[in-house]
C-alpha positions, -999 to 999 in steps of 0.1 A, spaced: -190 -147 -329 -177 -148 -363 -195 -159 -395 -179 -162 -429 -195 -161 -464 -174 -179 -490 -181 -164 -525 -175 -189 -552 -182 -164 -579 -157 -142 -598 -180 -113 -595 -182 -93 -562 -213 -73 -568 -237 -96 -588 -262 -121 -579 -242 -146 -556 -223 -119 -538 -256 -99 -533 -272 -128 -518 -244 -138 -495 -243 -102 -481 -281 -102 -476 -274 -136 -456 -247 -118 -434 -270 -89 -429 -295 -116 -416 -268 -130 -393 -262 -97 -378 -300 -90 -374 -306 -122 -355 -279 -118 -327 -291 -93 -301 -271 -100 -270 -237 -108 -285 -213 -91 -307 -211 -107 -341 -185 -102 -369 -191 -111 -405 -167 -113 -434 -172 -123 -470 -142 -140 -488 -139 -137 -525 -122 -169 -537 -113 -156 -571 -90 -130 -554 -69 -158 -541 -42 -180 -556 -45 -216 -545 -51 -251 -559 -72 -281 -550 -61 -310 -530 -27 -324 -542 -32 -358 -526 0 -356 -505 -18 -372 -475 2 -353 -450 -32 -347 -432 -36 -384 -428 -1 -392 -416 -2 -403 -378 21 -383 -357 27 -359 -384 28 -321 -377 -1 -317 -404 -24 -344 -391 -59 -332 -396 -48 -300 -413 -38 -292 -449 -1 -290 -453 -3 -268 -484 9 -233 -481 -9 -207 -502 -36 -179 -501 -62 -200 -483 -40 -215 -456 -49 -190 -431 -85 -187 -443 -90 -225 -436 -75 -221 -402 -100 -192 -394 -129 -214 -408 -120 -241 -383 -130 -218 -353 -160 -201 -372 -194 -199 -357 -212 -203 -390 -202 -207 -428 -224 -197 -457 -211 -210 -491 -223 -193 -524 -218 -202 -559 -232 -196 -594 -238 -228 -615 -213 -236 -642 -217 -266 -663 -245 -279 -638 -224 -276 -607 -207 -251 -583 -177 -234 -597 -143 -250 -600 -129 -223 -576 -152 -233 -548 -149 -271 -555 -110 -267 -553 -116 -248 -519 -140 -275 -506 -114 -302 -513 -88 -283 -491 -111 -276 -464 -128 -309 -461 -103 -337 -468 -81 -331 -439 -111 -335 -415 -122 -369 -429 -104 -398 -412 -99 -431 -430 -115 -452 -402 -144 -475 -410 -170 -447 -404 -149 -418 -422 -154 -400 -389 -149 -362 -389 -120 -347 -367 -130 -311 -374 -120 -291 -343 -155 -274 -341 -190 -280 -353 -209 -250 -367 -240 -242 -388 -236 -240 -426 -256 -230 -457 -254 -229 -494 -268 -204 -518 -267 -213 -555 -276 -190 -583 -283 -202 -618 -296 -189 -653 -320 -217 -656 -355 -218 -644 -368 -241 -616 -380 -265 -641 -346 -265 -658 -328 -272 -625 -350 -302 -620 -348 -314 -657 -309 -313 -655 -310 -328 -618 -288 -300 -604 -299 -309 -568 -283 -342 -570 -251 -327 -583 -250 -303 -555 -255 -330 -530 -220 -344 -530 -206 -310 -515 -235 -308 -491 -230 -345 -480 -195 -339 -468 -203 -306 -453 -229 -323 -432 -206 -351 -421 -179 -327 -411 -199 -298 -396 -237 -298 -397 -265 -303 -423 -265 -271 -444 -296 -251 -453 -298 -244 -489 -316 -220 -513 -316 -216 -550 -320 -185 -571 -333 -192 -605 -332 -176 -639 -307 -149 -629 -300 -119 -650 -266 -122 -664 -256 -91 -685 -257 -54 -680 -265 -51 -717 -280 -82 -734 -277 -63 -769 -240 -67 -768 -240 -105 -766 -252 -133 -787 -281 -148 -766 -309 -168 -783 -315 -194 -755 -326 -171 -729 -353 -143 -728 -340 -109 -717 -376 -100 -711 -382 -129 -687 -350 -124 -671 -356 -87 -665 -390 -97 -649 -373 -122 -628 -347 -98 -616 -373 -70 -609 -399 -93 -591 -383 -124 -579 -346 -114 -570 -358 -91 -542 -377 -119 -528 -346 -141 -532 -326 -114 -511 -353 -118 -484 -349 -156 -484 -309 -151 -482 -315 -126 -453 -336 -154 -434 -310 -181 -442 -284 -159 -423 -312 -150 -396 -318 -187 -390 -281 -198 -391 -272 -190 -356 -306 -200 -341 
């Protein structure tokens, strides 16, 4: 059994990555009678582009039908994910949405599996449980005010259509800088963020662990 976490953040040890790692710990803790491997994939380490609309994945009888024909750093990763037993996607929120790096990755992962029949049927070789973890520097009220959930829904809609309906969790008002005094920051309260980091983020880590624990179940 193999479960992957896709880190759409440029940071490998901050909020998003920490929650993804906790989720993978939850996966391992939940599987008692079967060996499970987990792997975190840091997208910002990889050189790739989004979909280039070549339509090779749609050409009937073509060697790339149902598969992305582009060859770059995520080609083998997409192939591995096609046989995964679970995938957890993670992203900080940039400009009210997931990062461009994750969006480009999802284009490449998802488009080959969607056919142009009347129902946009999925031809993914395997169904597997999925989840999304989002981190953001706004509060829960801010997320609702800016309608983040509706913006996240596009990615989740296609993941559900191709694989399964994803679990999702949000981590709000995250701590951004190691030293706030070195940056011009007037719109956020360092004191509030420090309190959130010390009291709420450990609870978010537990929620991420539970996301992973429930993934295989």
